[in-house]
N, C-alpha and C positions, 0 to 999 in steps of 0.2 A: 655500370659503364662498360665493363669488359665484355659482357654479353652483347651489348649494342655495337661495340667495336667489331666483334667477331661477325655479327650479322652484316655490317657494312662492308667488311673485307672479304666476303664470300665472292669467289670468282664469277659465279653466275650473275650475281646482283650487279657487279660492275659492268659486265658485258651487256646486260639488259639496259643499264643506265646509259652507256655509251651509244647503244643502238637507238634508244629513244631520242637522245640529243641529236644524233645524226638525222633521224627521221624528221624531227621538228625543224632543223636547219634546212633540210631538203624541201620540206613543205613551204618554207619561206621563199626558197628559190623558185619553186613552181608557181607560187602565188604571184611573185613579181613578174614572171614570164607571162602569165595569163593577164594580169592587170595592165602590164606595160605594152604588150605586143598583140596578143590575141583579141582582147576586148576592144582596143581602138580599131582594129581591122574590121571587126563585126559592126562596131558603131559607125564606121565610115559610110555604110549604106544609108544612114540617117544622120542628118546634121545634128551636132550636139556640142557640148563644151569640150574644148581641147586644152590640154595642159602644155606648158612650155618645158623645154629642156632639150638634151641631146637626142636627136631622132629625126624622123621625117614626118611631113604632113601629107596625109592622104585624105582627100575630100573633107578637109577641115578637122581631121583627127590626127593627133600626134602619136606616132609610134615611138614610145619613150625608150630608146635603146640605152640611154644613160642610166635610167633606173634599173634596167635589167643587168647591166654591167656592174652597177653598184651592189646588186643582190648577189652576183657571183663573187665579187670581192669579199662581201660580208660572209658568205658561206665558207670561202677558203680560210679567212682569218679565224672564223669561229671554230672550224675543224682543227686548225693548228693550236688554238688555245685549249680545246678539249684534249687534244693529244698530249700537249706538254703539261697541262695542269692535272689531268686524271690518269691517262694511260701510262706515261713514263714513270711517274712516282709509284703507281700500282705495280707495274712490272718489277721495279726495283724492290719494293716491299716483298712481293711474292718470291723473287729470286733469293732474298735473304732468308725467307721461310723455307726454301728448298723446293718450291713449286714453280711451274711455268704457266703462263697464261698468254693468250693472244698469239699463239704460235704452235710449234711442234711440242709434243709431250716430252717430258724429261727423259733422258736416256735411262735405260734400265741399268741397275747396278750390276757390276761384274759378278758372275757366278761361276761355279765349277761343278764337275760331275763326280759323284761318289763312285769309286772303283768297285765297290761291293754290290750295291743295289742299283747302280746306274741312274740314280735320281740326278737330274740336271739343273736343279734350282737351288743349290746350296751356296750361300754367300762365300766369297773368296776367303774371308777371314775366319771362317768356321773351322774348329778343330775336331768336331764330331758331326757325323751325319745326323740330321734331324729325323730321318726315317728308320735307319737300321742301327744307329748308335755306334757305328764303326769309327775308328780313329782316322782322321784325315791329315794330310800334310798341309802345313800352312805355306801359302805362296810367298816366296821371297819378294820383298819390296825394295 
């Protein structure tokens, strides 16, 4: 189970999953736009069955604005649920693990420079240089 949990909590997997969900919700929005507005306008050239609802009637075809507004509301609600159910808890989990996701990378830990060999990537708490083994002063905290 631990391996499965580690697989699920990989940053790339969650990013891909959120992207897929957004794409699916956006496709629903596009489908509603085409089914409710574009298709009736095309069908207005030829008489056919019209649906009822909020909208306009053009040559016997209803442009269902209400269905499209409903799809927009669905999209917004769906994205809020995804954000608060997946993204916020995942960010919290990754912050506790010391990693950042969906944003800027974590700031680099503070470092100091060795006065002997001039290596600039020595941790502040180090007492010896990892390159030349010279003694370093510990920074006062």
